[in-house]
C-alpha positions in Angstrom: 106.0 124.8 113.0 105.9 126.3 109.4 105.2 122.8 108.1 102.3 122.3 110.4 100.8 125.6 109.4 101.1 124.7 105.7 99.6 121.3 106.3 96.7 122.8 108.3 95.8 125.4 105.7 96.0 122.9 102.8 94.0 120.2 104.5 91.5 122.8 105.6 90.9 124.0 102.1 90.7 120.4 100.6 88.5 119.1 103.4 86.1 122.1 103.1 85.8 121.6 99.3 85.2 117.9 99.9 82.5 118.5 102.5 80.8 121.1 100.4 80.9 118.8 97.4 79.5 115.9 99.3 76.6 118.0 100.8 75.6 119.5 97.5 75.7 116.3 95.4 72.7 114.6 97.0 71.4 112.9 93.9 73.1 109.7 95.1 73.3 109.6 98.9 76.2 107.5 100.2 76.2 106.2 103.7 79.9 106.3 104.7 81.0 104.9 108.1 80.6 107.5 110.8 83.4 109.9 111.9 84.1 113.4 113.0 81.4 115.5 111.3 83.0 118.9 111.2 86.1 120.4 109.6 87.5 121.5 113.0 87.2 118.0 114.4 88.9 116.5 111.4 91.8 119.0 111.7 92.1 118.4 115.5 92.3 114.7 114.9 94.9 115.1 112.2 97.2 117.2 114.4 96.8 114.9 117.4 97.4 111.8 115.3 100.6 113.2 113.8 102.2 113.1 117.3 100.4 110.1 118.9 98.2 108.1 116.6 97.1 105.1 118.8 95.3 107.1 121.6 93.5 109.2 118.9 92.3 106.1 117.2 91.1 104.5 120.4 89.1 107.6 121.2 87.5 107.6 117.8 86.8 103.8 118.1 85.1 104.4 121.5 82.8 107.0 119.9 82.1 105.6 116.4 82.7 101.9 116.7 85.0 99.5 114.8 84.8 101.2 111.4 84.9 105.0 111.1 85.9 107.7 108.5 88.2 110.7 108.6 87.6 113.2 105.8 90.8 114.6 104.4 90.9 116.1 100.9 89.0 114.2 98.3 89.8 110.7 99.5 88.0 109.6 102.7 90.2 107.6 105.1 88.4 104.6 106.6 89.8 102.8 109.6 89.0 99.2 110.6 89.7 98.0 114.1 87.7 94.7 114.2 89.1 91.3 113.2 85.8 90.1 111.7 85.4 93.2 109.6 89.0 92.9 108.5 88.4 89.3 107.4 85.2 90.4 105.5 87.2 93.1 103.7 90.6 91.5 103.1 89.6 87.9 102.6 86.0 87.7 101.4 86.1 90.9 99.4 89.8 90.7 98.7 89.9 91.7 95.1 88.0 94.9 95.6 90.2 96.0 98.5 93.6 94.9 97.0 94.6 98.2 95.4 97.1 100.8 96.7 96.9 104.6 96.9 98.7 106.5 94.1 102.5 106.0 94.2 105.0 108.8 94.7 106.9 107.5 91.7 106.2 106.0 88.3 106.7 102.2 87.9 106.5 101.6 91.7 107.9 98.5 93.4 105.8 95.6 94.7 104.4 97.1 97.9 103.1 100.2 96.3 102.1 98.8 92.9 98.5 98.9 91.9 96.7 95.6 91.9 97.1 94.1 88.4 99.3 92.2 86.0 102.5 94.0 86.8 102.1 93.6 90.5 101.3 89.9 90.1 104.4 89.3 88.0 106.8 91.1 90.3 105.3 89.5 93.4 105.4 86.0 91.8 109.0 86.5 90.8 110.0 87.4 94.4 107.9 84.7 96.1 108.8 81.8 93.8 112.2 82.7 92.3 113.9 84.1 95.5 111.9 83.3 98.6 110.8 79.7 98.0 112.3 77.3 100.6 114.8 75.7 98.2 116.2 79.1 97.3 116.3 80.2 100.9 118.3 77.0 101.8 120.9 78.1 99.2 121.7 81.1 101.4 122.3 79.1 104.6 126.1 79.9 104.4 125.3 83.6 104.3 123.1 83.3 107.4 125.9 81.4 109.2 128.4 84.1 108.2 126.1 86.9 109.4 125.4 85.0 112.7 129.2 84.9 113.4 129.5 88.5 112.4 126.7 89.5 114.9 128.0 87.3 117.7 131.5 88.8 117.3 130.0 92.3 117.3 128.1 91.6 120.5 131.0 90.0 122.2 133.3 92.9 121.3 130.7 95.3 122.8 130.5 93.3 126.0 134.3 93.1 126.3 134.6 96.8 126.0 131.8 97.6 128.4 132.1 95.1 131.2 129.6 92.7 129.8 127.1 95.4 128.7 125.7 95.4 125.2 123.1 97.6 123.4 122.3 95.4 120.4 119.8 97.5 118.5 122.3 98.7 115.8 124.0 95.4 115.8 120.8 93.6 115.0 120.0 96.1 112.2 123.5 95.9 110.6 123.3 92.1 110.7 119.9 91.9 109.1 120.9 94.4 106.5 124.1 92.5 105.5 122.1 89.3 105.2 119.6 91.0 102.9 122.4 92.5 100.8 123.8 89.0 100.2 120.4 87.7 99.2 119.9 90.6 96.9 123.2 91.0 95.2 125.2 87.9 96.1 128.4 87.5 98.0 130.8 89.8 96.1 129.9 93.1 97.7 132.7 94.9 99.4 132.6 96.3 103.0 132.7 99.9 101.8 129.9 99.3 99.3 127.7 97.7 102.0 128.3 100.9 104.1 127.3 103.1 101.1 124.2 101.1 100.5 123.2 101.2 104.2 123.8 105.0 104.3 121.8 105.8 101.2 118.9 103.6 102.3 118.9 105.4 105.7 118.7 108.8 103.9 115.9 107.5 101.6 113.8 106.2 104.4 114.1 109.4 106.3 112.9 111.5 103.4 110.1 109.1 102.6 108.8 109.6 106.1 108.9 113.4 105.6 106.8 113.1 102.4 104.2 110.7 103.9 101.7 113.4 105.0 100.0 113.6 101.6 101.0 110.1 100.3 97.4 109.5 99.0 97.8 112.8 97.0 101.3 112.7 95.5 100.7 115.5 93.0 99.8 117.9 95.9 102.6 116.6 98.0 105.2 117.4 95.3 103.8 120.9 94.9 103.7 121.7 98.7 107.0 120.1 99.5 108.9 120.9 96.3 112.3 121.2 98.0 111.9 118.0 99.9 110.8 116.2 96.7 113.9 117.6 94.9 116.1 116.3 97.7 114.4 112.9 97.5 115.1 112.6 93.8 118.8 113.6 94.4 119.0 110.7 96.9 117.4 108.4 94.3 120.0 109.3 91.7 122.8 108.7 94.2 121.2 105.3 95.0 121.2 104.4 91.3 124.9 105.3 91.1 125.7 102.8 94.0 123.4 100.0 92.9 123.8 100.0 89.1 127.5 98.7 89.1 126.4 95.8 91.3 123.6 94.9 88.9 125.9 95.2 85.9 128.5 93.1 87.5 126.0 90.4 88.2 124.8 90.5 84.6 128.3 90.0 83.4 129.2 87.3 85.9 130.1 83.8 84.7 130.2 82.3 88.2 127.5 79.6 87.9 128.3 78.2 91.4 127.1 81.3 93.3 123.7 81.2 95.0 120.9 82.5 92.9 120.0 85.9 94.1 117.3 88.6 93.7 119.2 90.5 91.0 119.6 87.3 89.0 115.8 86.9 89.0 115.3 90.5 87.9 117.7 90.2 85.1 115.8 87.2 83.7 112.3 88.7 84.2 110.2 89.9 81.2 107.3 92.2 81.9 103.7 91.6 80.7 102.5 92.0 77.1 100.8 95.2 78.1 104.3 96.6 78.7 105.7 95.1 75.5 107.3 92.0 77.2 110.4 94.1 77.8 113.0 93.5 80.5 113.3 95.7 83.6 115.3 98.9 83.4 118.2 99.4 85.7 116.2 102.0 87.6 113.3 99.6 88.1 115.7 97.0 89.4 117.3 99.5 91.8 113.9 100.4 93.2 113.0 96.7 93.7 116.3 95.9 95.4 115.8 98.9 97.6 112.3 97.7 98.6 113.7 94.2 99.6 116.5 95.7 101.7 114.1 98.1 103.5 111.2 95.7 104.0 113.5 92.8 105.1 115.8 94.8 107.4 113.8 97.3 109.6 110.8 95.1 110.4 112.9 92.0 111.2 115.6 93.8 113.3 112.8 95.6 115.2 111.0 92.3 115.9 114.3 90.7 117.0 115.0 93.4 119.5 111.5 93.2 121.0 111.7 89.4 121.2 115.2 89.5 122.9 113.9 92.2 125.3 111.3 89.7 126.5 113.9 86.9 126.7 115.9 89.1 129.0 112.8 90.3 131.0 111.5 86.7 131.5 114.4 84.3 132.4 112.1 81.3 132.4 111.5 81.9 128.6 115.2 82.0 128.0 115.7 78.8 130.1 113.0 77.0 128.0 114.6 78.1 124.7 118.0 76.8 125.8 116.6 73.5 127.0 114.9 73.0 123.7 118.1 74.0 121.7 120.2 71.5 123.7 117.6 68.8 123.5 117.4 69.0 119.7 120.9 70.1 118.7 123.1 68.9 121.6 125.5 70.8 123.8 128.6 71.0 121.6 127.0 72.2 118.3 128.7 75.4 116.9 125.4 76.6 115.4 121.7 75.8 115.7 121.1 74.7 112.1 118.0 75.7 110.1 116.8 72.1 109.8 117.0 71.7 113.6 114.7 74.8 114.1 111.9 72.9 112.5 111.9 70.6 115.6 111.9 73.5 118.0 108.2 74.4 118.7 109.0 76.6 121.7 111.4 78.8 119.7 108.7 79.2 117.1 106.1 80.0 119.8 108.4 82.7 121.3 108.7 84.3 117.8 105.0 84.3 117.2 104.2 85.7 120.6 106.8 88.5 120.0 105.1 89.3 116.7 101.7 89.3 118.3 102.6 91.4 121.3 105.0 93.8 119.6 104.2 93.9 115.8 106.8 96.1 114.1 104.0 98.0 112.4 100.6 98.8 114.0 98.8 99.3 110.7 98.7 97.4 107.4 100.1 99.3 104.5 97.1 101.3 103.3 94.7 99.8 100.7 92.4 101.5 98.3 89.0 100.3 97.0 88.8 99.6 93.3 85.0 99.6 93.2 82.2 100.7 95.4 81.5 98.1 98.1 78.9 97.7 100.8 80.3 96.6 104.2 78.0 96.2 107.3 75.4 98.6 105.8 78.0 101.2 105.0 79.1 102.2 101.5 82.8 102.2 100.9 83.2 104.4 97.8 85.6 103.7 95.0 89.2 105.0 95.6 88.6 105.4 99.3 91.8 104.7 101.3 91.5 102.4 104.3 93.7 101.3 107.2 93.5 98.2 109.4 94.9 98.4 112.9 96.7 95.1 113.1 98.2 95.7 116.6 94.8 96.2 118.2 93.5 93.1 116.5 96.4 91.1 118.0 95.6 92.4 121.4 91.8 91.6 121.3 90.7 90.4 124.7 88.0 88.3 123.1 90.6 86.2 121.5 93.7 86.4 123.7 93.5 85.9 127.5 95.5 88.8 129.1 96.7 89.9 125.7 99.3 92.4 127.0 101.2 89.6 128.8 104.1 87.8 127.0 103.1 84.1 127.0 104.6 81.9 124.2 102.7 78.9 125.5 99.6 80.3 123.7 101.0 78.9 120.5 101.7 75.4 121.8 99.3 72.5 121.8 98.1 72.1 125.4 100.4 74.9 126.4 103.2 72.3 126.8 106.7 73.4 125.6 107.4 69.8 124.7 104.5 69.5 122.3 104.4 70.3 118.7 103.9 73.8 117.6 100.3 74.7 116.8 99.9 75.0 113.1 96.1 75.1 112.9 94.9 76.9 116.1 96.4 80.3 115.0 96.5 80.8 111.3 98.6 83.9 110.8 97.7 84.0 107.1 94.1 84.8 108.2 92.5 82.6 105.6 90.0 81.0 108.1 89.8 83.8 110.6 92.0 86.6 111.8 93.5 86.5 115.2 96.7 88.3 114.4 98.3 89.4 111.1 101.8 90.7 111.5 102.4 90.1 107.8 99.0 91.2 106.6 96.4 88.8 105.1 94.7 88.2 101.8 96.0 89.1 98.3 98.5 91.6 99.6 100.0 89.4 102.3 103.7 90.0 102.7 105.6 87.6 100.3 108.6 87.7 102.7 106.7 86.1 105.6 108.6 82.8 105.4 112.0 84.6 105.2 111.2 86.8 108.2 110.1 83.8 110.4 113.2 81.8 109.4 115.5 84.7 110.3 113.8 85.4 113.6 113.7 81.8 114.7 117.3 81.2 113.5 118.8 84.2 115.3 116.8 83.9 118.5 117.8 80.3 118.9 121.5 81.0 118.2 121.7 84.1 120.3 120.4 82.2 123.3 122.7 79.3 122.5 125.8 81.6 122.2 125.1 83.9 125.2 123.3 84.1 128.5 121.3 87.3 128.5 120.7 89.1 131.8 119.1 92.3 132.8 121.4 95.1 133.8 121.5 95.4 137.6 119.0 97.9 139.0 117.5 98.4 135.5 114.0 97.3 134.4 113.4 96.2 130.8 111.3 99.1 129.5 108.7 97.9 126.9 107.5 101.4 126.1 107.0 102.1 122.4 108.1 104.9 120.0 107.0 105.3 116.4 109.7 105.7 113.8 109.5 103.9 110.4 108.6 100.9 112.6 107.3 100.7 116.2 110.6 100.5 118.1 111.5 100.3 121.8 111.4 103.9 123.2 114.5 103.0 125.3 116.7 100.5 123.3 117.5 97.2 125.0 120.5 97.1 127.3 121.6 93.7 128.6 124.5 91.9 130.1 125.7 89.0 128.0 127.9 86.1 129.0 129.3 83.7 126.4 128.1 80.2 127.1 130.6 77.4 127.5 130.3 74.3 125.2 129.7 71.6 127.9 129.5 68.0 127.0 126.3 66.5 128.3 126.9 63.9 131.0 
C-alpha cells in the first residue's frame, strides 16, 4: 500500500509537469496518438493496469483505436494493437524503432542494449557463434541427457503419487539445466547448478519489483533506494558464483568439449569505439545471466501450455504419437533431432501453442531514435512503445476461431500427413505479421531457432515416453496469470503412464 501511494504521488507530479510543459510549448504542435486526456484518467489506468493489464488495454483500444498514448512522466508510452501498424513500425521503419529504454545498469546485455555497434556485435556473437545450427547440433548429447533427467523426474513423481504429476517445476529445472550446459559446458556440479538457479530466481524477482519506473532508471533508484541496494547485493553474489566457472573455462585445455557461450565471450573483442578490448568478467556474467533467463522461463512456460493442450485434446496427442512412430519407429529410445525435421504435425502443435498461449503478451519495449510520422500521428523521439503480440496472434481477421487450439492451421491443406507450412505463416514477420512470439524486425529474438528446437524435441519425446491423461473429474484450466511470463493460473496436473516399446507388426 505504501508503494502504491509513493508511485501515485511521483507519477502525479511527473505527469502534471509533462502535461503543463506540453500545453505551454505550442510553438511546434505535435499530434500524438490519442489517449486519456487528464491526469486522473492516466493515474486510474496506471493503477488498474498494475493488477490486470489486458482488460485495461482492451478498454482503451475500444475507445481510442489501435494506437494510443498513455502520458507518464516525460516519456509518452505508445501502445500498438494492430498487426499492419506493427509491420509498418517494426519492419518498414525498423531502424527508427529499434532502440530500447534506458537500462538499469551500465554496459547492459543484448536485450536491453541501445541499438548500435555494441548491440550488433553481441547479438551477432550469440546468433552465429552459439545458436547457429551446427553449434546447436554439438549440444545434442546435452539435450538427450536432460531429456532422460526430465523423464526420470516425471516418472518418480508419478510413482510417488499414484500416476499424478505436476510438471511445471520439472519443465523449468530441465530447461534451466540445458541452458547451463550450453552456457558453461558440461563440467558444472549439481550444487553449483542449484546455486545458479537460486540466484537467478532472486534476481528475476527483484527486477520485477523495479520495473515500475524502468523507463526512468535514475528516478527508480532514488524512489526504491533499498530495493536497488538489495538488487546490487544479488548481482555481487551472482558474480561470485559465475566468475569461477568463467575462469575455469578460460584455463581449460579440453579441446573436445562442445563450444559454449562462455567460449565465445572469452574470444570476443568489442568495437573500436570501446578500444577493441575484451569483455570484463562482470559483462560476461550479465550476458550469461541473460541467456539463462531468456532461454529458461519462456521455453518452460510454452512447454507447459503446449502439454496442457495435449492433455486437454487427446486427438492431438494421438496424432503426435502416430507421427513419431511413423517417422522414428516403435522401438526407438529417443526421438532424434534429425527426425523432428520430418514431423510437420509436431511443428504445427508447437506453433499453435505459441500463437494461442504466447509466454509474453507484449514485446520488450522499444524507443524511437528519431521523430517519425505513423498514420498521421507524430511519434516523438525517445517515446517508448509497446506492441501487444498476444492480441495480434488472436486477430479474428486472420485466424478463424482464434481462441481454439487447432494445430492444423499450420499444415498445408490442414492434413497432418502434409508438409509443414513454411510460407503461409511467416513468424519472422518480414512479409506480414500474423503472429510474432519471438518479435520481428531488427530486434527479433536471436534464440528463436533454439526455442523451437527445444519445444519440438521435448514435446515429441514426452508424448513418445508417456501417455498423458487428464486427472479424473478435473478439467484442464487454461486461465492465465501474469508473472515474469504469462503462466497457467492453475499449473497443469496430469496422469502419466509410461509407454511400452512395442514392435510394429
